[in-house]
C-alpha positions in Angstrom: 11.7 -8.4 2.7 12.5 -6.1 -0.2 10.1 -3.5 -1.0 10.1 -1.3 -3.8 8.1 1.6 -4.8 7.9 3.6 -7.9 6.0 5.8 -9.7 4.4 6.6 -12.7 3.9 10.2 -13.6 4.5 10.8 -9.9 7.5 11.6 -7.8 7.7 9.1 -4.7 8.5 11.7 -1.7 10.2 10.4 1.1 7.1 11.1 3.3 5.0 8.7 0.6 8.1 5.9 1.0 7.6 5.9 4.6 4.0 5.5 4.3 4.1 2.9 2.4 7.0 0.8 4.5 5.0 1.3 7.5 1.5 0.2 5.8 3.3 -3.2 3.8 4.7 -3.9 8.1 1.0 -4.7 8.4 0.9 -7.3 5.7 4.2 -8.8 6.6 3.3 -9.8 10.4 0.8 -12.0 8.8 2.8 -14.0 6.6 6.4 -13.8 7.5 8.2 -15.7 4.3 7.6 -12.5 2.0 10.3 -12.6 -0.7 9.5 -9.0 -2.6 7.1 -6.4 -3.1 7.2 -4.6 -5.6 4.5 -0.9 -5.5 3.7 1.3 -8.4 1.6 4.4 -7.8 0.6 6.1 -11.0 -1.7 9.6 -11.6 -4.4 9.9 -14.3 -5.7 13.6 -13.8 -7.4 13.2 -10.5 -7.6 10.0 -9.8 -4.7 8.5 -7.6 -3.4 4.4 -9.2 -1.8 2.5 -6.8 -0.6 -1.2 -7.5 1.0 -4.1 -6.0 2.9 -7.4 -6.4 3.5 -9.2 -3.9 5.9 -12.7 -4.1 6.0 -15.0 -1.3 7.3 -18.6 -1.4 5.1 -20.8 -4.7 2.7 -17.8 -5.1 2.3 -14.2 -6.5 -0.5 -12.1 -5.2 -1.5 -8.7 -7.4 -4.0 -5.9 -5.8 -4.8 -2.3 -6.8 -6.6 0.4 -6.0 -8.0 3.7 -6.9 -9.4 6.6 -4.9 -8.6 10.6 -5.1 -6.5 11.0 -2.4 -3.2 8.9 -2.6 -3.2 8.1 1.2 -6.7 6.3 1.0 -6.1 4.3 -1.9 -2.5 3.1 -0.1 -4.7 1.9 2.7 -7.4 0.5 0.6 -4.5 -1.7 -1.6 -3.0 -2.8 2.1 -6.1 -3.9 3.0 -7.1 -5.9 0.4 -3.6 -7.3 0.6 -4.2 -7.9 3.7 -7.2 -10.0 3.4 -5.5 -11.9 0.4 -2.3 -13.2 2.4 -4.9 -14.3 5.2 -6.9 -15.9 2.5 -3.9 -17.6 1.8 -2.6 -19.0 4.7 -6.1 -20.2 6.0 -5.7 -22.4 2.5 -2.3 -23.9 3.1 -3.2 -24.7 6.7 -6.5 -26.3 6.0 -4.4 -28.6 3.6 -1.8 -29.4 5.9 -4.6 -30.4 8.0 -5.7 -32.3 5.4 -9.1 -30.2 4.9 -8.6 -29.4 1.4 -11.8 -28.8 0.7 -12.9 -27.6 3.4 -14.4 -24.3 2.3 -16.3 -26.2 -0.6 -20.5 -26.9 -0.1 -21.3 -30.7 -0.1 -24.2 -32.3 -1.5 
């Protein structure tokens, strides 16, 4: 897994980089064949924005979060990515088991 952390108008300190890496390990435990994660940290006045592009086999996932506290924004971002990964994994398992339309209502 390749994690890239970049900053726009903010310096990425070793503490921020370490925190992002620890939180991205949570995403990795749900979906092992992760290819690449790009995290971008931006600052606009007092609001911290964090965006992430996640590449897995055959899919690209995107999430973003904003908050006045950078660490809270990172937590929200990881939570969003975690939910997306779980949904993708469930969808793939349903298709493998022959239930591709399981989540659609039937009339």
